[in-house]
Residue frames as a rotation matrix with the C-alpha (Angstrom) as fourth column:
MET 1
-0.083 0.777 -0.624 43.99
0.593 0.542 0.596 -43.83
0.801 -0.321 -0.505 -26.97
LEU 2
-0.365 -0.130 -0.922 44.99
0.899 -0.306 -0.313 -41.79
-0.241 -0.943 0.229 -23.90
GLN 3
-0.984 -0.063 -0.166 44.47
0.021 -0.969 0.247 -38.56
-0.176 0.240 0.955 -25.79
ASN 4
-0.532 0.846 -0.042 41.00
-0.005 0.047 0.999 -39.64
0.847 0.531 -0.020 -26.94
ARG 5
0.044 0.535 -0.844 39.94
0.889 0.365 0.278 -40.49
0.457 -0.762 -0.459 -23.38
LEU 6
-0.578 -0.327 -0.747 41.33
0.682 -0.697 -0.222 -37.22
-0.448 -0.638 0.626 -22.07
GLU 7
-0.957 0.261 0.130 39.57
-0.109 -0.732 0.672 -35.23
0.271 0.629 0.729 -24.80
GLN 8
-0.166 0.947 -0.276 36.29
0.308 0.315 0.898 -36.91
0.937 0.065 -0.344 -23.90
LEU 9
-0.021 0.107 -0.994 36.81
0.996 0.086 -0.012 -36.28
0.084 -0.991 -0.108 -20.18
PHE 10
-0.850 -0.324 -0.415 37.63
0.370 -0.928 -0.035 -32.61
-0.374 -0.183 0.909 -20.75
LYS 11
-0.715 0.676 0.178 34.50
-0.084 -0.336 0.938 -32.30
0.694 0.656 0.297 -22.88
PHE 12
0.143 0.757 -0.638 32.44
0.680 0.393 0.618 -33.75
0.719 -0.522 -0.459 -20.02
LEU 13
-0.329 -0.364 -0.871 34.24
0.915 -0.352 -0.199 -31.44
-0.234 -0.862 0.449 -17.58
GLU 14
-0.977 0.038 0.208 33.21
0.048 -0.919 0.392 -28.41
0.206 0.393 0.896 -19.65
GLU 15
-0.213 0.976 -0.042 29.60
0.009 0.045 0.999 -29.52
0.977 0.212 -0.018 -19.25
ASP 16
0.865 0.476 -0.158 29.94
0.127 0.097 0.987 -30.15
0.485 -0.874 0.023 -15.52
PRO 17
0.084 -0.952 0.294 33.03
-0.212 -0.305 -0.928 -28.44
0.974 0.015 -0.228 -14.07
ASN 18
-0.093 -0.089 0.992 32.14
-0.975 -0.195 -0.109 -29.37
0.204 -0.977 -0.069 -10.48
ASP 19
0.871 0.413 -0.265 31.96
-0.382 0.910 0.161 -33.13
0.308 -0.040 0.951 -10.98
PRO 20
0.295 -0.822 0.487 34.66
-0.833 0.028 0.553 -34.65
-0.469 -0.569 -0.676 -8.74
PHE 21
0.516 -0.092 0.851 34.56
0.207 0.978 -0.020 -37.96
-0.831 0.187 0.524 -10.61
LEU 22
0.933 -0.163 0.321 35.66
0.298 -0.149 -0.943 -36.24
0.202 0.975 -0.091 -13.82
LEU 23
0.551 -0.776 0.306 38.59
-0.796 -0.599 -0.087 -34.59
0.251 -0.196 -0.948 -12.07
TYR 24
0.259 -0.401 0.879 39.50
-0.541 0.693 0.476 -37.95
-0.800 -0.599 -0.038 -10.56
ALA 25
0.741 0.078 0.667 39.28
0.417 0.725 -0.548 -39.67
-0.526 0.684 0.505 -13.94
ILE 26
0.873 -0.462 0.156 41.50
-0.153 -0.564 -0.812 -37.01
0.463 0.684 -0.563 -15.54
ALA 27
0.326 -0.772 0.545 44.08
-0.932 -0.166 0.322 -37.36
-0.158 -0.613 -0.774 -12.76
THR 28
0.377 -0.108 0.920 44.01
-0.146 0.974 0.174 -41.13
-0.915 -0.200 0.351 -13.22
GLU 29
0.932 -0.015 0.361 44.53
0.355 0.226 -0.907 -40.82
-0.068 0.974 0.216 -16.98
TYR 30
0.666 -0.709 0.232 47.56
-0.504 -0.656 -0.561 -38.60
0.551 0.257 -0.794 -16.42
ARG 31
0.848 -0.243 0.471 48.94
-0.392 0.310 0.866 -40.85
-0.356 -0.919 0.167 -13.67
ASN 32
0.511 -0.660 0.550 51.36
0.544 0.744 0.388 -42.83
-0.666 0.101 0.740 -15.85
SER 33
0.351 -0.343 0.872 52.16
0.892 -0.160 -0.422 -40.28
0.284 0.926 0.250 -18.52
ASP 34
-0.230 -0.367 0.901 52.47
0.110 -0.930 -0.351 -36.96
0.967 0.018 0.254 -16.67
LYS 35
-0.215 0.101 -0.971 52.79
0.911 0.380 -0.162 -37.17
0.353 -0.919 -0.174 -12.89
GLU 36
-0.933 -0.155 -0.325 52.78
0.277 -0.885 -0.374 -33.39
-0.230 -0.439 0.869 -12.43
LYS 37
-0.618 0.786 -0.012 49.49
-0.514 -0.393 0.763 -33.06
0.595 0.478 0.647 -14.33
ALA 38
-0.038 0.579 -0.815 48.06
0.440 0.742 0.506 -35.92
0.897 -0.339 -0.283 -12.26
ARG 39
-0.591 -0.279 -0.757 49.22
0.807 -0.183 -0.562 -34.14
0.018 -0.943 0.333 -9.12
GLU 40
-0.968 0.229 0.103 47.53
-0.213 -0.966 0.147 -30.92
0.133 0.120 0.984 -10.25
TYR 41
-0.214 0.958 -0.193 44.17
-0.423 0.087 0.902 -32.67
0.881 0.275 0.386 -10.59
TYR 42
-0.051 0.150 -0.987 44.52
0.738 0.672 0.064 -34.68
0.673 -0.725 -0.145 -7.38
GLU 43
-0.807 -0.326 -0.492 45.34
0.584 -0.569 -0.580 -31.49
-0.091 -0.755 0.649 -5.49
LYS 44
-0.743 0.644 0.180 42.36
-0.478 -0.700 0.530 -29.73
0.468 0.308 0.828 -7.04
LEU 45
0.093 0.774 -0.626 40.18
0.084 0.620 0.780 -32.58
0.992 -0.125 -0.008 -5.75
LEU 46
-0.291 -0.278 -0.916 41.77
0.887 0.281 -0.367 -32.47
0.360 -0.919 0.165 -2.30
ALA 47
-0.978 -0.139 -0.156 41.13
0.187 -0.917 -0.353 -28.73
-0.094 -0.375 0.922 -2.08
GLU 48
-0.687 0.719 -0.107 37.66
-0.696 -0.608 0.381 -28.52
0.208 0.336 0.919 -3.64
HIS 49
0.375 0.796 -0.475 36.11
-0.571 0.602 0.558 -31.93
0.731 0.062 0.680 -2.92
VAL 50
-0.377 -0.633 0.677 37.40
-0.903 0.086 -0.422 -32.84
0.208 -0.769 -0.604 0.52
ASN 51
0.031 0.500 0.865 34.90
-0.689 0.638 -0.344 -35.68
-0.724 -0.586 0.364 0.99
TYR 52
0.733 0.125 -0.669 35.78
-0.624 0.513 -0.589 -37.44
0.269 0.849 0.454 -2.28
VAL 53
0.673 -0.395 0.625 37.44
-0.434 0.473 0.766 -40.31
-0.599 -0.787 0.147 -0.45
GLY 54
0.843 -0.290 0.453 38.99
0.487 0.769 -0.414 -42.07
-0.229 0.569 0.790 -3.46
THR 55
0.778 -0.539 0.324 41.41
-0.158 -0.665 -0.730 -39.23
0.609 0.516 -0.602 -4.03
TYR 56
0.675 -0.506 0.537 43.41
-0.723 -0.310 0.618 -39.65
-0.146 -0.805 -0.575 -0.85
TYR 57
0.599 -0.449 0.663 44.91
0.185 0.883 0.431 -43.07
-0.779 -0.136 0.612 -1.56
HIS 58
0.597 -0.330 0.732 46.00
0.801 0.191 -0.567 -42.22
0.047 0.925 0.378 -5.09
ALA 59
0.775 -0.334 0.536 47.29
-0.215 -0.937 -0.275 -38.75
0.594 0.098 -0.799 -4.24
ALA 60
0.665 -0.534 0.522 49.30
-0.606 0.024 0.795 -40.13
-0.437 -0.845 -0.308 -1.32
LYS 61
0.568 -0.452 0.688 50.75
0.527 0.841 0.118 -42.91
-0.632 0.296 0.716 -3.50
LEU 62
0.696 -0.297 0.654 51.77
0.516 -0.426 -0.743 -40.30
0.499 0.855 -0.143 -6.06
TYR 63
0.754 -0.427 0.500 53.44
-0.600 -0.757 0.258 -38.22
0.268 -0.494 -0.827 -3.34
GLU 64
0.617 -0.538 0.574 55.34
-0.124 0.654 0.746 -41.34
-0.777 -0.532 0.337 -2.26
GLU 65
0.582 -0.366 0.727 56.53
0.792 0.457 -0.404 -41.93
-0.184 0.811 0.556 -5.81
LEU 66
0.642 -0.301 0.705 57.69
0.185 -0.832 -0.524 -38.32
0.744 0.467 -0.478 -5.98
GLY 67
-0.292 -0.827 -0.481 59.64
0.666 0.185 -0.723 -38.79
0.687 -0.531 0.496 -2.74
GLU 68
-0.492 0.224 0.841 57.38
-0.481 -0.875 -0.049 -36.46
0.725 -0.429 0.538 -0.75
ASN 69
-0.505 0.235 -0.831 56.78
0.492 0.869 -0.053 -38.78
0.709 -0.435 -0.554 2.17
ASN 70
-0.907 0.207 -0.367 55.69
0.238 -0.468 -0.851 -36.08
-0.348 -0.859 0.375 4.63
LEU 71
-0.558 0.727 -0.399 52.98
-0.823 -0.545 0.160 -35.00
-0.101 0.418 0.903 2.22
ALA 72
-0.391 0.383 -0.837 52.03
-0.252 0.830 0.497 -38.63
0.885 0.405 -0.228 1.60
GLU 73
-0.797 0.030 -0.603 51.77
0.544 0.470 -0.695 -39.25
0.263 -0.882 -0.391 5.35
SER 74
-0.806 0.511 -0.301 49.51
-0.176 -0.691 -0.701 -36.26
-0.566 -0.512 0.647 5.96
THR 75
-0.437 0.657 -0.614 47.36
-0.856 -0.094 0.509 -37.22
0.277 0.748 0.603 2.95
TYR 76
-0.528 0.228 -0.818 46.90
0.177 0.972 0.157 -40.77
0.830 -0.062 -0.554 4.20
LYS 77
-0.859 0.163 -0.485 45.98
0.491 -0.006 -0.871 -39.47
-0.145 -0.987 -0.075 7.67
LYS 78
-0.673 0.642 -0.367 43.48
-0.602 -0.764 -0.232 -36.95
-0.429 0.065 0.901 6.29
GLY 79
-0.426 0.488 -0.761 42.01
-0.635 0.439 0.636 -39.67
0.645 0.754 0.123 4.05
MET 80
-0.696 0.156 -0.701 41.57
0.477 0.830 -0.289 -42.00
0.537 -0.535 -0.652 7.02
GLN 81
-0.844 0.385 -0.374 39.82
0.124 -0.537 -0.834 -39.23
-0.522 -0.750 0.405 8.94
ILE 82
-0.501 0.667 -0.552 37.48
-0.848 -0.505 0.159 -38.38
-0.173 0.548 0.818 6.05
SER 83
-0.512 0.316 -0.799 36.73
-0.325 0.790 0.520 -42.01
0.795 0.526 -0.302 5.18
ARG 84
-0.820 0.233 -0.523 35.73
0.565 0.479 -0.672 -42.66
0.094 -0.846 -0.525 8.80
GLN 85
-0.709 0.566 -0.420 33.50
-0.250 -0.759 -0.601 -39.58
-0.659 -0.321 0.680 8.81
GLU 86
-0.364 0.546 -0.755 31.90
-0.924 -0.111 0.365 -40.77
0.115 0.831 0.545 5.58
GLY 87
0.336 0.482 0.809 31.43
-0.640 0.747 -0.179 -44.30
-0.691 -0.457 0.560 6.94
ASN 88
0.758 -0.159 -0.633 33.59
-0.520 0.439 -0.732 -45.76
0.394 0.884 0.250 4.17
LEU 89
0.607 -0.493 0.623 35.41
-0.501 0.372 0.782 -48.44
-0.617 -0.787 -0.021 6.13
HIS 90
0.742 -0.367 0.562 36.74
0.621 0.691 -0.369 -50.16
-0.252 0.623 0.740 3.02
ALA 91
0.604 -0.520 0.604 38.55
0.154 -0.668 -0.728 -46.98
0.782 0.533 -0.323 1.97
PHE 92
0.683 -0.337 0.648 39.71
-0.726 -0.407 0.554 -46.49
0.077 -0.849 -0.523 5.56
SER 93
0.735 -0.377 0.563 41.22
0.047 0.857 0.512 -49.97
-0.676 -0.350 0.648 5.59
GLU 94
0.652 -0.493 0.575 43.04
0.729 0.202 -0.654 -49.44
0.207 0.846 0.491 2.28
LEU 95
0.589 -0.415 0.693 44.41
-0.252 -0.910 -0.331 -46.09
0.768 0.020 -0.640 3.43
GLN 96
0.718 -0.291 0.632 45.51
-0.650 0.042 0.759 -47.54
-0.247 -0.956 -0.159 6.75
GLN 97
0.742 -0.450 0.497 47.30
0.452 0.883 0.125 -50.47
-0.495 0.132 0.859 5.07
ALA 98
0.554 -0.539 0.634 49.11
0.572 -0.306 -0.761 -48.15
0.605 0.784 0.139 2.65
TYR 99
0.630 -0.288 0.722 50.02
-0.561 -0.811 0.166 -45.79
0.537 -0.510 -0.672 5.49
ASN 100
0.788 -0.306 0.534 51.32
-0.328 0.525 0.785 -48.65
-0.521 -0.794 0.313 7.63
LYS 101
0.682 -0.548 0.484 53.40
0.722 0.612 -0.323 -49.96
-0.119 0.570 0.813 4.74
MET 102
0.526 -0.475 0.705 54.91
0.178 -0.749 -0.638 -46.55
0.831 0.462 -0.310 4.07
MET 103
0.527 -0.255 0.811 55.71
-0.775 -0.535 0.335 -46.13
0.348 -0.805 -0.480 7.78
GLY 104
-0.452 -0.762 -0.464 57.28
-0.522 0.648 -0.555 -49.60
0.723 -0.008 -0.691 8.00
LEU 105
-0.479 0.367 0.797 54.52
-0.815 0.152 -0.559 -50.93
-0.327 -0.918 0.226 10.23
ASP 106
0.533 0.721 -0.443 53.36
-0.841 0.506 -0.190 -53.71
0.087 0.474 0.876 7.91
TYR 107
-0.632 -0.768 0.099 54.97
-0.774 0.620 -0.128 -56.74
0.037 -0.157 -0.987 9.45
GLU 108
0.363 0.705 -0.609 53.74
-0.572 0.684 0.452 -60.28
0.736 0.184 0.652 9.28
ASP 109
0.440 -0.157 0.884 53.82
-0.789 0.403 0.464 -62.78
-0.429 -0.902 0.053 12.11
ASP 110
-0.432 -0.658 -0.617 56.23
-0.838 0.546 0.005 -65.65
0.334 0.519 -0.787 11.54
């Protein structure tokens, strides 16, 4: 099933190699099966489609899983900056919550 979806996505990507959604979808498909491939596509998005807000949360989470917390931190911060510029306050809130959790700032009042 995964292979079929990836084949279809790569076919679409051949037709439109600059579509950030396709790169995002490919990264997402690889997320559970090949973290390095997922990373490759997330980083391509971060470099070539800076304003594609959805990338930042998932790329930063992947960096956390890989133990690269400094990279995760900078990715969350950049994502918060971009999401604010884009007026995407929902994405900003999700990025901020994930950042706070990673930094140990997510406490609850007793």
